[in-house]
N, C-alpha and C positions, 0 to 999 in steps of 0.2 A: 802251594802256589797255584796248582791247577784248580783247586776249589775256589780260590780268590778270583781267578780269571772267569770261572763260570758265573760266580755271583755278580761280577762286574758286567758281563754280557747280558745277564738276565735283567739287571737294573737298567741298562741302557735301552734294551728292547721295550721295557715297560714305560720308560720316559718317552721313547719315540712314539709308541702307540697312543699315549695320553696326549702328546702334542698334536699328533695327526687328528685325533678325535676333536680337539678344540679348534683346529683349523678348518674342519669340514663345515660347509654351510648348513645352517639350521633350517629344517623344514617345518613350516608352521601349517596348521590346519586352516582351510579356507574360512571356517566360521570364527576362528580366533585371530584373524589378521587385524592389526591395529587400524583405527579409523584415520583417514587422511586429515591433514592439517588444512582447515578451511581459512579463507581470507575474506575480508569484508567485501560485500557485493557479489560474492560467488553464489550462484543459484544452486541450492541443494536439491530442490524438487519442484517439478511443474506438473500439476494434475489437471487434465482437460475436463471440461464439463461433459456430463453424460448425455445431455440433450442440447440442441441448438436453440429451440424455441422456448424451452423452459429450463434455463441453466441451473444445474445443481452439481455438487461435487461429492464424491465418495470419501467422506472424512475418515472413516475407519481404515480404509485402504491407504489413505495419505499418512495417517499416523503410524501404520505398520511399516510403510516404506521409510519413514523417518527413523524408526527404531532400528531398522537394518543399517542405517548410516550412522548410528551412534547417538541419536538424539532421543533420550528417554523422557517423553512428555506425558504427564497424566491426562486422563480424559477431561477433567475439569478445567484444564488449561488449554485444551485444543478443541475437542469436538463440541463441548457444551457452548463455549462463547462463539465459535464459528457458526454453529447451527442457529444460535440466537440472532446473529448478525446477518446471515445470508439465507436463512431457511424459509422465511415467509414468502408467500406467493407474490406480494406486491414488490418485494426486492427482486425476485426472479424476473418479473415482468420488466422492471426498470433495467436490469442487466441486459435483457434482450433488446429493448428499444435503444439502449445506449451502446450496443455492440456494432462492430464493423459489418456483420452480416446484415443487420437491419439497414445500415447506411448503404450497402450495396443494393438492397431492395428499394430503398427510398430514392436513390438517384434517378433511375428512369421514370418512376412515378412522378417525382417532383418536376422533372424536365417536361413530361407530357402535360401536367397541369399548368405549368408556366407557359408552355407553348400555346395551349388552347386559350389561356387568359390573355396573353399578349396579342394573339391573332384576332380574337374577337374584339378587343379594344381598338386595335389599329384599323380593322375592317369597319368598325362602327363609325369612327371619326374621320378616317382618311381613305375610306374605300373608294370614293369617287376620284380622288386625285391620283391614286396608284393604279395604273392600267395593266402593268405586267404582273401576273400572278406569281411567277417564279422569283421575282425580286422581292415581293412581299414575304414569301415563305423563307427566303434566305435571310432577310432582316429579322424576321421573327425568331428564326432558329438561332441566330447569333446572340440576340438579346436573351433568349431563354438559357442558352449555354452560359452566358456571363452571370446571370442571376443564380443559376444552379451552382456554379463554381464558387461564388461568394458565400452562399449558404453553407456549402460543404466545408469551406475554409473556416468559417465561424464555428461550426461544430467541431472541427479538428482542433482549433485553438482552445475551445472550452474544455475539451477532453484532457488537456495538459494541466488544467487547474485542479485543485482539490475538489472532490465530488462529495457533496453533502449527504447523498443517499447511500454511497458505498464506502468511501474512504473514511468518513467519520464513524461509520459503524464498526470499522476494523480497529479503532483506537484501543478499545478495551481488549481486543484479541492480542494486539501487539504489546500492550501493557503487561500481559501475562507471558507471552512468548519471548520477550526480550530477556527474561530470566534464564532462558535456555539458549540465548544467543541466536535467535531467529526473528525475522520480520516477515509479515504476510502482505501480499498485494494481489489484486485481481486486475488482469490486463488481457487485451486481445493480442493474439499472435497471428499476424497476417502472413500467409505462405501460399503461393500459387493462386493468388486472387481469392483466397478463402480465409475467413477469420475464425479462429478458434479461441473461445474464452477459457482462460486457464487461471488456476490458483497457484501463485508462485510463493515458494518458501525460500528465503534468501538468508544466508548467514550474515550476522552483523554483531560485532562487539561494540556496544554503545559507549564504552569507557573513554576512548580518545575523542570521540565526537562530543561527549558531554563535557569533557575538560576544555575543549576548544571553544564551544559555544558559551560555557560559563565564563571563560576569560574575556570573550567579546562583550558579554553583558556586564561584567565587572568594570570594564573600561568605560561603559556608559552609565555606571552607577552614580557618578557625580551630577548627571543631568537626568534625574528621575522623571521629570515632567516630559522631557523629550522622548524617553523610552515609553512612557505611558501613551503619548500621542501616537507614536509609531505602531504600537501594538493595537490600539483601537482603530487606527486608520487602515492597517493592512488586514486585520482580522475581524472587522466589523460585520462582515457577511457570514461569519462562522457562528451561526446561532441555530440551536436545535429546539424543536417544539416537542415537549414530552407531555404525556397525559398524567394527571394526578387526580386524587379523590378529595372532594371538598370536606368530607366528614373526618378525614385522617389528617390531623395537623402535622404529623411527622413526615408525611409525604410532600407537604408544601414547604415547610421550613427545614433548613439544613440542620444537621446534628452539630450543635456547637461544642460538644465534648470532644470531638475528633479534630485535631489540628488540620489546617487547610492543606498543608503539604502532604498529608497522609491520606487524603480522600481520593477516590478514583476519579479519573477525568470525566467519565460519563457515569452518572448515578443510575442504578437500576431500581425500579419500583415494582419488583416482582412480588414482594411480600405484603403489599399494601391492600390487596383485595383478597383477604383470606376468608372472612366470615360475613360476607355481605351478599345478598341475592343479586343475580345478574341484572334484574330490572332496576334495582336501586342504584347499582353501579352505573348503568347507562344514563340515569337521570342526574347523577352527581359528578359526572366526568368534567374536569376542567383541564385547561392546557397551561403550560408554564414554559417560558422561554429560558433556555439554558445557554449562556454565552461561553464560548471556548477560549476567550481572551484570559490569559493568566493574570492573577493579581500581582500588580507591580510592587506590592509591599513584601512579597515573598523573597527569600534568599535567591541569589542569582542561579545557583545550581538547581533549585526546584523549578524555576521558570524555564531554564534550559531543558530540563528533562521533559516538562510538559510540551514545550514547543517541538522537540524531537519526536515525541510520540504522536502528536497531532498531525504532523506532516510526514510521518514514516510511510504510511500506506500509499500516499500520492507519489512519494519519491521512489518507492519500489516499483510502482506501476510505470513510471517514466524510465526507470533504470533497465528493467527487463525488456521493454519495448524500444529501447535505444532512442528515446526522444528527449533526453536531457540536453538542454541548451548549455553552451559554454558560458562560464562566468566571466564578468568583466575583469580586466587585468588588475584593477585596483583591489578586487576582492581576493584574488589568488596570491598576490605579492605578500610574502611573509607568512603565508598560511600553508601548512602541509596537508595534502589530501590524505584521508584515511581509507580511501577506496582505490584499489589498483585497477578495477575494471571499468571505471567511468572517470570522466574529466571533472566531475562535480561530486563532492562528498555530501553526506547527509547534513552535517553541520553547516557546510557552505551553502547548500540549497536553502536551509532555513534562514541563514544569514541574508541570502539574496532576496528571499520572499518577504521577510519581516523587518530586518534591521537595516538593509542597505538603502 
């Protein structure tokens, strides 16, 4: 009996210790902690430019920070296309001239130029009739302030539209990064009256937006002519001018062996100038207009994917700078937003810009 009691006590102690060990909280190492669950529209990373007057971004650092957050992106999908899109000196100059820092510099200069122009004009034609100098200066100042405000409002409004020099260059980048559930955009972040140009990486799962926009296009499939007219009307200005070589017929004509839906949105002509002297290349350079309007004969899903990628960078720019306008009530009714951080989803933004 005593031996049985001993065995029973030993078994109960072992069971109790095992249960206590299972109930104790598990300690994980900091490097092995699970990645957080991202939601659509959530900013994963924002990298500021290293220079104000010549904006450029440390792409290797950016990719390293993304890897720490669980996004394993190869170099050919991140650094190479971004360097090709934003690395040239002409693009960096445009980024500076289109930034808020330049607008801050432009405002007093523009006001002084307008003041001098209006004052000289008024003094030339109405100098004899106006006897009070202070009244003249006050009127000239008010007119100059009004003109300066109108010009700045026009620049601010144009910055909300798709930018042909920056946003369209990022189409190829987003076409590769969307495989990793990321979208890229370049925007100014104004804080304490100073603007900082930043490269924003935003998490985005394109599947629900693709399904929603495909459904909207399928509802318009019975009126193909109307869809074609809307696409051409809203996207007629989205035309790129690319350089081709006259001696290379493959650079001028499209590859007919590849289906239309499998071609990249922006074609690269990097391999067209392999074995030709530079002097001959300069003499035979031609330009070709490349329209971004999708072919209306493609399936609705392919058109929807092209539209989402074309407007993705402009949408990210407005999303992170909190400049997305609210959609009309008729567009929201019956449509569920796939972004919890903004009132307007990517598919709703495309619907508003192109189809509404």
